[in-house]
MDAnalysis code that builds the backbone (N, CA, C; Angstrom):
import MDAnalysis as mda
import numpy as np

u = mda.Universe.empty(591, n_residues=197, atom_resindex=np.repeat(np.arange(197), 3), trajectory=True)
u.add_TopologyAttr("name", ["N", "CA", "C"] * 197)
u.add_TopologyAttr("resid", np.arange(1, 198))
u.add_TopologyAttr("resname", ["MET", "LEU", "LEU", "SER", "SER", "PRO", "GLU", "PRO", "PRO", "GLY", "PHE", "ASN", "ARG", "THR", "PRO", "ARG", "SER", "ASN", "PRO", "VAL", "PRO", "HIS", "SER", "ALA", "PRO", "ARG", "PRO", "ARG", "LEU", "ARG", "SER", "ARG", "LEU", "ALA", "GLU", "VAL", "LEU", "CYS", "ARG", "GLU", "LYS", "PRO", "GLU", "ASP", "ILE", "ILE", "GLN", "CYS", "PRO", "TYR", "PRO", "ALA", "ARG", "SER", "ALA", "GLU", "ARG", "PRO", "GLN", "HIS", "GLY", "PRO", "ASP", "ARG", "GLU", "GLN", "GLY", "SER", "ALA", "VAL", "VAL", "GLU", "PHE", "THR", "PHE", "LEU", "ALA", "LEU", "LEU", "LEU", "MET", "VAL", "PRO", "LEU", "VAL", "TYR", "PHE", "VAL", "ILE", "THR", "VAL", "ALA", "GLN", "ILE", "GLN", "GLY", "GLY", "SER", "PHE", "ALA", "VAL", "VAL", "GLY", "ALA", "ALA", "ASP", "GLN", "ALA", "ALA", "LYS", "VAL", "TYR", "VAL", "ALA", "GLN", "PRO", "ASP", "ALA", "GLY", "SER", "ALA", "GLN", "ALA", "ALA", "ALA", "GLU", "GLN", "ALA", "VAL", "ALA", "LEU", "ALA", "LEU", "SER", "ASP", "PHE", "GLY", "HIS", "GLN", "GLY", "ASP", "ARG", "ALA", "THR", "LEU", "SER", "THR", "LEU", "CYS", "SER", "PRO", "ALA", "ASP", "CYS", "GLN", "ALA", "ALA", "GLY", "SER", "THR", "VAL", "THR", "VAL", "THR", "VAL", "SER", "LEU", "SER", "VAL", "PRO", "LEU", "PRO", "PHE", "MET", "PRO", "PHE", "ALA", "GLU", "GLY", "LEU", "SER", "ALA", "THR", "GLU", "VAL", "GLN", "ALA", "SER", "SER", "SER", "GLN", "LEU", "VAL", "GLY", "ARG", "TYR", "ARG"])
u.atoms.positions = np.array([
    [-14.277, 58.141, -20.721],
    [-13.135, 58.188, -19.701],
    [-12.803, 59.738, -19.746],
    [-12.609, 60.229, -18.516],
    [-12.350, 61.710, -18.353],
    [-10.989, 61.761, -17.925],
    [-10.221, 62.601, -18.635],
    [-8.844, 63.025, -18.320],
    [-8.750, 64.311, -17.693],
    [-7.888, 64.339, -16.618],
    [-7.679, 65.477, -15.813],
    [-6.891, 66.614, -16.667],
    [-7.401, 67.770, -16.568],
    [-6.660, 68.635, -17.403],
    [-6.185, 69.681, -16.452],
    [-5.017, 70.436, -16.789],
    [-4.546, 71.436, -15.966],
    [-5.561, 72.591, -15.730],
    [-5.472, 73.217, -14.597],
    [-6.365, 74.365, -14.299],
    [-5.999, 75.600, -15.188],
    [-7.031, 76.253, -15.575],
    [-6.775, 77.397, -16.414],
    [-6.015, 78.383, -15.656],
    [-5.314, 79.316, -16.272],
    [-4.429, 80.303, -15.640],
    [-5.198, 81.242, -14.657],
    [-6.503, 81.424, -15.072],
    [-7.150, 82.528, -13.999],
    [-7.889, 81.759, -13.016],
    [-7.745, 80.564, -12.818],
    [-8.547, 79.788, -11.923],
    [-7.968, 79.824, -10.522],
    [-8.566, 80.313, -9.493],
    [-8.031, 80.442, -8.149],
    [-9.145, 79.664, -7.302],
    [-8.497, 78.757, -6.307],
    [-9.337, 78.217, -5.255],
    [-9.685, 79.299, -4.266],
    [-10.776, 79.013, -3.487],
    [-11.165, 79.809, -2.341],
    [-10.194, 79.610, -1.307],
    [-9.500, 80.838, -1.106],
    [-8.570, 80.882, 0.145],
    [-9.275, 80.512, 1.468],
    [-8.331, 79.942, 2.456],
    [-8.877, 79.876, 3.652],
    [-9.017, 81.102, 4.517],
    [-9.828, 80.954, 5.490],
    [-10.222, 82.220, 6.243],
    [-8.962, 82.777, 7.070],
    [-8.155, 81.891, 7.679],
    [-6.930, 82.348, 8.447],
    [-5.730, 81.546, 7.812],
    [-5.104, 81.947, 6.749],
    [-3.956, 81.149, 6.370],
    [-2.904, 81.400, 7.356],
    [-2.208, 80.121, 7.680],
    [-1.125, 80.284, 8.424],
    [0.296, 79.730, 7.664],
    [1.203, 80.560, 7.255],
    [2.282, 79.962, 6.612],
    [3.063, 78.983, 7.482],
    [3.545, 77.822, 6.772],
    [4.383, 76.917, 7.541],
    [5.741, 77.243, 7.990],
    [6.145, 78.179, 7.297],
    [7.560, 78.568, 7.437],
    [7.800, 79.496, 8.720],
    [6.703, 80.083, 9.152],
    [6.770, 81.088, 10.402],
    [6.788, 80.270, 11.583],
    [7.846, 80.410, 12.465],
    [7.896, 79.628, 13.826],
    [6.921, 80.082, 14.778],
    [6.522, 79.394, 15.635],
    [5.577, 79.786, 16.694],
    [6.447, 80.758, 17.598],
    [5.806, 81.645, 18.466],
    [6.464, 82.600, 19.197],
    [7.429, 81.934, 20.267],
    [6.979, 80.744, 20.832],
    [7.833, 80.178, 21.864],
    [9.170, 79.601, 21.050],
    [8.936, 79.054, 19.878],
    [9.984, 78.380, 19.142],
    [11.029, 79.639, 18.727],
    [10.410, 80.759, 18.300],
    [11.216, 81.759, 17.807],
    [12.081, 82.421, 18.961],
    [11.455, 82.504, 20.208],
    [12.429, 82.892, 21.345],
    [13.406, 81.883, 21.682],
    [13.111, 80.656, 21.624],
    [14.212, 79.618, 21.848],
    [15.276, 79.650, 20.869],
    [14.797, 79.783, 19.627],
    [15.899, 79.822, 18.527],
    [16.682, 80.998, 18.616],
    [16.181, 82.166, 19.041],
    [17.023, 83.290, 19.283],
    [17.903, 83.141, 20.367],
    [17.549, 82.504, 21.480],
    [18.456, 82.325, 22.475],
    [19.536, 81.387, 22.196],
    [19.324, 80.338, 21.374],
    [20.301, 79.415, 21.059],
    [21.362, 80.137, 20.096],
    [20.855, 81.003, 19.058],
    [21.685, 81.687, 18.231],
    [22.582, 82.749, 18.989],
    [21.979, 83.283, 19.880],
    [22.810, 84.314, 20.639],
    [23.947, 83.758, 21.449],
    [23.613, 82.422, 22.026],
    [24.646, 81.880, 22.836],
    [25.747, 81.351, 22.024],
    [25.391, 80.828, 20.763],
    [26.394, 80.393, 19.881],
    [27.264, 81.404, 19.302],
    [26.827, 82.694, 19.309],
    [27.593, 83.724, 18.729],
    [28.002, 84.849, 19.815],
    [28.960, 84.658, 20.522],
    [29.284, 85.587, 21.579],
    [29.709, 87.001, 21.057],
    [30.215, 87.087, 19.757],
    [30.524, 88.323, 19.218],
    [29.295, 89.198, 19.069],
    [28.198, 88.653, 18.803],
    [26.922, 89.493, 18.755],
    [26.193, 89.791, 20.079],
    [26.988, 89.748, 21.177],
    [26.386, 89.791, 22.499],
    [25.677, 91.063, 22.772],
    [26.234, 92.116, 22.041],
    [25.547, 93.580, 22.205],
    [24.083, 93.561, 21.611],
    [23.838, 92.817, 20.536],
    [22.682, 92.731, 19.844],
    [21.711, 91.620, 20.427],
    [22.247, 90.825, 21.405],
    [21.498, 89.744, 21.727],
    [21.090, 90.083, 23.224],
    [19.768, 89.658, 23.461],
    [19.315, 89.886, 24.880],
    [19.640, 88.784, 25.833],
    [20.312, 87.830, 25.304],
    [20.695, 86.674, 26.121],
    [22.185, 86.673, 26.372],
    [22.673, 86.346, 27.510],
    [24.055, 86.333, 27.786],
    [24.789, 85.162, 27.101],
    [25.885, 85.401, 26.559],
    [26.823, 84.327, 25.968],
    [27.241, 83.216, 26.814],
    [27.135, 81.950, 26.283],
    [27.618, 80.892, 27.052],
    [29.197, 80.901, 27.161],
    [29.683, 80.896, 28.408],
    [31.158, 80.834, 28.646],
    [31.842, 79.512, 28.356],
    [32.830, 79.500, 27.626],
    [33.499, 78.132, 27.309],
    [34.217, 77.667, 28.473],
    [34.709, 78.548, 29.511],
    [35.447, 78.119, 30.524],
    [34.648, 78.240, 31.804],
    [34.758, 77.401, 32.788],
    [33.934, 77.409, 34.063],
    [34.824, 78.162, 35.019],
    [34.033, 78.833, 35.935],
    [34.710, 79.710, 36.828],
    [35.588, 78.807, 37.907],
    [36.611, 79.298, 38.234],
    [37.680, 78.520, 39.018],
    [37.318, 78.728, 40.563],
    [36.595, 79.825, 40.872],
    [36.316, 80.221, 42.239],
    [34.853, 80.048, 42.607],
    [34.578, 79.956, 43.898],
    [33.187, 79.789, 44.355],
    [32.960, 78.422, 45.037],
    [31.935, 78.483, 45.904],
    [31.614, 77.276, 46.565],
    [30.937, 76.194, 45.556],
    [30.349, 76.744, 44.537],
    [29.639, 75.776, 43.675],
    [30.428, 75.119, 42.642],
    [31.856, 75.590, 42.593],
    [32.611, 75.014, 41.517],
    [33.882, 74.447, 42.111],
    [33.659, 73.833, 43.308],
    [34.918, 73.146, 43.992],
    [35.087, 71.799, 43.334],
    [36.379, 71.613, 42.986],
    [36.709, 70.296, 42.394],
    [37.808, 69.639, 43.265],
    [37.740, 68.199, 43.210],
    [38.662, 67.485, 43.889],
    [38.795, 66.096, 43.370],
    [39.726, 65.361, 43.719],
    [40.050, 63.972, 43.377],
    [39.659, 63.033, 44.326],
    [38.803, 62.206, 44.196],
    [38.296, 61.143, 45.087],
    [39.427, 59.980, 45.408],
    [40.175, 59.809, 44.330],
    [41.159, 58.811, 44.373],
    [42.188, 59.186, 45.429],
    [42.563, 60.578, 45.398],
    [43.729, 60.967, 46.180],
    [43.233, 61.089, 47.765],
    [41.949, 61.495, 47.831],
    [41.295, 61.529, 49.265],
    [41.248, 60.127, 49.921],
    [40.891, 59.134, 48.940],
    [40.739, 57.726, 49.469],
    [41.961, 57.219, 49.909],
    [42.975, 57.478, 49.009],
    [44.293, 56.846, 49.288],
    [44.757, 57.441, 50.589],
    [44.713, 58.675, 50.787],
    [45.233, 59.441, 52.041],
    [44.637, 58.830, 53.178],
    [43.255, 58.801, 53.269],
    [42.492, 58.221, 54.299],
    [42.853, 56.740, 54.583],
    [42.978, 55.993, 53.476],
    [43.205, 54.569, 53.756],
    [44.570, 54.311, 54.376],
    [45.622, 55.179, 53.909],
    [46.874, 55.031, 54.652],
    [46.764, 55.534, 55.976],
    [46.050, 56.583, 56.364],
    [45.956, 57.081, 57.616],
    [45.229, 56.157, 58.527],
    [44.303, 55.344, 58.121],
    [43.579, 54.584, 58.892],
    [43.977, 53.108, 58.882],
    [44.284, 52.573, 57.781],
    [44.567, 51.198, 57.662],
    [45.894, 50.707, 58.135],
    [46.985, 51.719, 57.958],
    [48.435, 51.267, 58.468],
    [48.293, 51.118, 59.932],
    [47.700, 51.867, 60.944],
    [47.709, 51.577, 62.245],
    [46.849, 50.221, 62.554],
    [45.807, 50.087, 61.754],
    [44.930, 48.871, 62.039],
    [45.755, 47.618, 61.674],
    [46.362, 47.567, 60.524],
    [47.077, 46.418, 60.038],
    [48.307, 46.277, 61.176],
    [48.948, 47.209, 61.506],
    [49.990, 47.013, 62.621],
    [49.466, 46.454, 63.893],
    [48.229, 46.939, 64.236],
    [47.754, 46.377, 65.446],
    [47.377, 44.774, 65.317],
    [46.800, 44.447, 64.137],
    [46.493, 43.144, 64.000],
    [47.806, 42.258, 63.929],
    [48.883, 42.641, 63.385],
    [50.141, 41.928, 63.250],
    [50.661, 41.781, 64.681],
    [50.610, 42.779, 65.423],
    [51.133, 42.792, 66.851],
    [50.277, 41.780, 67.670],
    [48.964, 41.748, 67.551],
    [48.170, 40.837, 68.248],
    [48.419, 39.343, 67.833],
    [48.559, 39.126, 66.540],
    [49.014, 37.832, 66.050],
    [50.267, 37.431, 66.512],
    [51.234, 38.309, 66.691],
    [52.578, 37.932, 67.210],
    [52.464, 37.525, 68.767],
    [51.623, 38.332, 69.496],
    [51.447, 37.981, 70.806],
    [50.767, 36.642, 71.021],
    [49.833, 36.334, 70.141],
    [49.122, 35.012, 70.144],
    [50.053, 33.974, 69.964],
    [50.889, 34.183, 68.954],
    [51.925, 33.056, 68.646],
    [52.846, 32.887, 69.671],
    [53.377, 33.972, 70.397],
    [54.115, 33.821, 71.599],
    [53.502, 33.130, 72.737],
    [52.134, 33.182, 72.893],
    [51.404, 32.528, 74.010],
    [51.373, 30.940, 73.545],
    [51.120, 30.649, 72.341],
    [51.277, 29.252, 71.896],
    [52.732, 28.703, 72.175],
    [53.613, 29.588, 71.815],
    [55.070, 29.096, 72.012],
    [55.457, 28.778, 73.338],
    [55.116, 29.512, 74.297],
    [55.482, 29.225, 75.801],
    [54.855, 28.073, 76.335],
    [53.541, 28.004, 75.767],
    [52.769, 26.747, 76.319],
    [53.493, 25.408, 75.908],
    [53.805, 25.377, 74.600],
    [54.549, 24.319, 74.140],
    [55.900, 24.033, 74.717],
    [56.558, 25.169, 74.933],
    [57.982, 25.003, 75.375],
    [57.963, 24.663, 76.894],
    [56.941, 25.173, 77.772],
    [56.919, 24.594, 79.048],
    [56.522, 23.122, 79.113],
    [55.687, 22.741, 78.410],
    [55.234, 21.282, 78.415],
    [56.390, 20.507, 77.935],
    [57.047, 20.771, 76.800],
    [58.174, 19.936, 76.569],
    [59.383, 20.026, 77.630],
    [59.598, 21.101, 77.976],
    [60.613, 21.232, 79.050],
    [60.456, 20.436, 80.333],
    [59.176, 20.518, 80.782],
    [58.831, 19.533, 81.999],
    [59.030, 18.141, 81.651],
    [58.665, 17.689, 80.556],
    [58.683, 16.236, 80.131],
    [60.192, 15.838, 80.059],
    [60.992, 16.625, 79.454],
    [62.445, 16.371, 79.248],
    [63.136, 16.383, 80.480],
    [62.736, 17.344, 81.438],
    [63.384, 17.468, 82.794],
    [63.226, 16.238, 83.720],
    [62.078, 15.747, 83.612],
    [61.793, 14.560, 84.695],
    [62.404, 13.259, 84.068],
    [62.784, 13.308, 82.879],
    [63.311, 12.095, 82.166],
    [64.929, 12.081, 82.447],
    [65.589, 12.994, 82.826],
    [66.945, 12.981, 83.085],
    [67.348, 12.445, 84.317],
    [68.549, 11.782, 84.331],
    [69.054, 11.176, 85.736],
    [69.688, 12.038, 86.592],
    [70.066, 13.161, 86.393],
    [70.632, 14.214, 87.332],
    [70.081, 15.504, 86.941],
    [70.349, 16.501, 88.020],
    [69.768, 17.779, 87.920],
    [70.481, 18.637, 86.820],
    [71.816, 18.453, 86.660],
    [72.546, 19.143, 85.536],
    [72.152, 18.923, 84.334],
    [72.019, 17.624, 83.855],
    [71.544, 17.238, 82.522],
    [70.165, 17.709, 82.343],
    [69.286, 17.594, 83.443],
    [67.852, 17.855, 83.317],
    [67.643, 19.512, 83.022],
    [68.583, 20.279, 83.599],
    [68.388, 21.714, 83.393],
    [68.816, 22.010, 81.911],
    [69.945, 21.354, 81.507],
    [70.383, 21.564, 80.147],
    [69.470, 21.139, 79.165],
    [68.844, 19.947, 79.390],
    [67.903, 19.327, 78.458],
    [66.617, 20.221, 78.401],
    [66.285, 20.778, 79.427],
    [65.076, 21.636, 79.479],
    [65.258, 22.872, 78.721],
    [66.300, 23.614, 78.908],
    [66.703, 24.872, 78.185],
    [66.805, 24.643, 76.647],
    [67.341, 23.427, 76.269],
    [67.479, 23.085, 74.802],
    [66.020, 22.868, 74.251],
    [65.064, 22.293, 75.044],
    [63.840, 22.065, 74.601],
    [63.002, 23.314, 74.464],
    [63.206, 24.301, 75.390],
    [62.573, 25.444, 75.278],
    [63.062, 26.283, 74.072],
    [64.306, 26.284, 73.842],
    [64.861, 27.037, 72.577],
    [64.211, 26.504, 71.314],
    [64.242, 25.045, 71.269],
    [63.580, 24.489, 70.113],
    [62.233, 24.650, 69.867],
    [61.447, 24.754, 70.952],
    [59.964, 24.981, 70.907],
    [59.836, 26.431, 70.425],
    [60.454, 27.379, 71.003],
    [60.376, 28.783, 70.604],
    [60.779, 29.075, 69.053],
    [61.867, 28.394, 68.611],
    [62.255, 28.647, 67.289],
    [61.192, 28.126, 66.441],
    [60.529, 27.078, 66.644],
    [59.334, 26.683, 65.785],
    [58.319, 27.805, 65.605],
    [58.151, 28.684, 66.524],
    [57.189, 29.903, 66.287],
    [57.895, 31.117, 65.945],
    [59.103, 30.978, 65.477],
    [59.845, 32.255, 65.174],
    [60.237, 33.157, 66.170],
    [60.467, 32.702, 67.387],
    [60.979, 33.516, 68.446],
    [62.403, 33.030, 68.822],
    [62.999, 34.062, 69.323],
    [64.516, 33.799, 69.766],
    [64.519, 33.172, 71.212],
    [65.453, 32.239, 71.372],
    [65.408, 31.649, 72.735],
    [66.131, 32.503, 73.775],
    [66.961, 33.605, 73.415],
    [67.493, 34.461, 74.302],
    [66.533, 35.429, 75.024],
    [65.275, 35.625, 74.454],
    [64.386, 36.421, 74.947],
    [63.424, 35.701, 76.018],
    [63.657, 34.371, 76.238],
    [62.853, 33.661, 77.194],
    [63.700, 33.197, 78.443],
    [62.987, 33.162, 79.530],
    [63.597, 32.709, 80.769],
    [62.910, 31.363, 81.215],
    [63.670, 30.499, 81.864],
    [63.072, 29.261, 82.314],
    [63.397, 29.208, 83.963],
    [62.378, 28.765, 84.624],
    [62.529, 28.588, 86.040],
    [61.798, 27.237, 86.336],
    [62.433, 26.489, 87.397],
    [61.898, 25.293, 87.685],
    [61.652, 25.299, 89.263],
    [60.460, 24.584, 89.652],
    [60.175, 24.503, 91.015],
    [59.860, 23.099, 91.429],
    [60.347, 22.423, 92.365],
    [60.164, 21.080, 92.597],
    [59.482, 20.977, 94.085],
    [58.504, 20.087, 94.114],
    [57.908, 19.724, 95.339],
    [57.738, 18.157, 95.761],
    [58.364, 17.779, 96.510],
    [59.534, 18.326, 97.564],
    [60.615, 18.894, 96.922],
    [61.583, 19.423, 97.695],
    [62.733, 20.058, 97.187],
    [63.606, 19.239, 96.385],
    [63.663, 17.876, 96.462],
    [64.557, 17.072, 95.650],
    [63.859, 16.771, 94.334],
    [64.297, 17.322, 93.296],
    [63.758, 17.209, 91.948],
    [63.964, 15.826, 91.392],
    [64.897, 14.940, 91.801],
    [65.241, 13.787, 91.320],
    [64.485, 12.546, 92.016],
    [63.827, 12.903, 93.026],
    [63.156, 11.886, 93.966],
    [62.002, 11.372, 93.236],
    [61.662, 10.082, 93.358],
    [60.560, 9.563, 92.584],
    [59.274, 10.066, 93.320],
    [58.258, 10.488, 92.460],
    [56.996, 11.130, 92.952],
    [57.050, 12.535, 93.257],
    [58.112, 13.183, 92.850],
    [58.250, 14.728, 93.090],
    [57.663, 15.309, 91.999],
    [57.004, 16.493, 92.129],
    [56.290, 17.363, 91.164],
    [57.316, 18.376, 90.711],
    [57.438, 18.334, 89.323],
    [58.487, 19.425, 88.852],
    [57.615, 20.303, 87.944],
    [57.669, 21.652, 88.354],
    [56.863, 22.641, 87.605],
    [57.847, 23.632, 86.944],
    [57.718, 23.602, 85.684],
    [58.648, 24.351, 84.665],
    [57.761, 25.561, 84.242],
    [58.266, 26.883, 84.422],
    [57.696, 28.073, 84.047],
    [58.465, 28.721, 82.999],
    [57.954, 28.996, 81.826],
    [58.590, 29.674, 80.626],
    [58.070, 31.082, 80.483],
    [58.944, 32.127, 80.589],
    [58.489, 33.526, 80.239],
    [59.052, 33.923, 79.000],
    [58.407, 34.658, 78.095],
    [58.805, 35.165, 76.812],
    [58.421, 36.664, 76.680],
    [59.456, 37.483, 76.343],
    [59.212, 38.695, 76.005],
    [59.037, 38.933, 74.464],
    [57.827, 39.316, 74.088],
    [57.402, 39.304, 72.717],
    [57.776, 40.715, 72.119],
    [58.621, 40.875, 71.036],
    [59.077, 42.113, 70.609],
    [57.934, 42.670, 69.681],
    [58.091, 44.008, 69.536],
    [57.181, 44.614, 68.592],
    [57.630, 44.206, 67.212],
    [56.598, 44.026, 66.238],
    [56.958, 43.639, 64.921],
    [57.432, 44.764, 64.028],
    [58.420, 44.533, 63.124],
    [59.033, 45.463, 62.250],
    [59.800, 46.646, 63.142],
    [60.317, 46.276, 64.177],
    [61.120, 47.147, 65.013],
    [62.519, 46.693, 65.336],
    [63.422, 46.435, 64.267],
    [64.719, 45.879, 64.575],
    [65.740, 46.709, 65.362],
    [65.367, 48.000, 65.273],
    [66.337, 48.970, 65.856],
    [65.966, 49.151, 67.524],
    [64.835, 48.683, 67.848],
    [64.362, 48.951, 69.239],
    [64.435, 47.628, 69.923],
    [65.591, 47.372, 70.397],
    [65.896, 46.073, 71.055],
    [65.186, 46.012, 72.531],
    [65.130, 47.081, 73.145],
    [64.583, 47.043, 74.488],
    [62.979, 47.191, 74.567],
    [62.502, 47.533, 73.494],
    [60.819, 47.516, 73.360],
    [60.406, 46.223, 73.103],
    [59.067, 45.939, 73.877],
    [58.533, 44.735, 73.680],
    [56.984, 45.008, 73.717],
    [56.236, 44.177, 73.024],
    [54.855, 44.361, 73.033],
    [54.142, 43.992, 74.351],
    [54.570, 42.786, 74.829],
    [54.181, 42.246, 76.154],
    [55.033, 41.059, 76.534],
    [54.861, 40.471, 77.700],
    [55.471, 39.245, 78.172],
    [54.524, 38.213, 78.458],
    [54.551, 37.122, 77.869],
    [53.713, 35.926, 78.125],
    [54.452, 34.954, 78.871],
    [53.454, 34.177, 79.602],
    [54.138, 33.142, 80.511],
    [53.243, 31.970, 80.522],
    [53.960, 30.773, 80.753],
    [53.108, 29.429, 80.832],
    [53.970, 28.555, 81.700],
    [53.139, 27.644, 82.282],
    [53.733, 26.691, 83.311],
    [53.286, 25.295, 82.971],
    [54.073, 24.349, 83.257],
    [53.758, 22.979, 83.157],
    [54.236, 22.075, 84.215],
    [53.560, 21.066, 84.684],
    [53.967, 20.285, 85.784],
    [53.993, 18.674, 85.408],
    [55.125, 18.117, 85.844],
    [55.264, 16.595, 85.600],
    [55.737, 15.989, 86.823],
    [55.257, 14.578, 87.005],
    [55.694, 13.848, 88.029],
    [57.032, 13.088, 87.633],
    [57.937, 13.002, 88.627],
    [59.117, 12.340, 88.370],
    [58.782, 10.790, 88.646],
    [59.084, 9.968, 87.563],
    [58.775, 8.504, 87.640],
    [59.723, 7.817, 88.564],
    [59.297, 6.540, 88.927],
    [60.103, 5.773, 89.704],
    [61.029, 5.045, 88.818],
    [60.778, 4.798, 87.541],
    [61.692, 4.015, 86.651],
    [61.894, 4.936, 85.631],
    [63.323, 5.294, 85.358],
    [63.714, 6.218, 84.357],
    [64.893, 5.578, 83.480],
])
């Protein structure tokens, strides 16, 4: 059994032809390391060939423009969405007014032909119009009622009574503008006066 013994003091192995020390960095690594060190030490900028990295960004210039997308989006949303929402509400109110006058004219014509005399028939028709308009959220004083009979006697059996209701639809959220209106809607309904009432 052979035991390994330490090498004698004068023993040297054959050196390599081109020894390269492991501690020496490559030229590319050396330049990169020097650049990093120079940028990290701005006080040695005179001795460093690389400019020091500035901690603050420049405040001027086209490449450094800053803004807030939330503020811009909010401003544009208010500028564009508010008129659009108001337009949709106005159209919905006009549509509601159209439904209201159709129902009011139909009910007023039915009530009118059921009354025994012209005075009570006119009063009952106006009350029916006010009630039908209030169901849709419209005021009765903004509506007008007109009746047309053919032949002229509205109480004669077989006569045709045509009731026309007109409504001035106000602009939404405009309580101070009483004279302003979005549009005026109108509807008519006809009923025959029965022989037996």
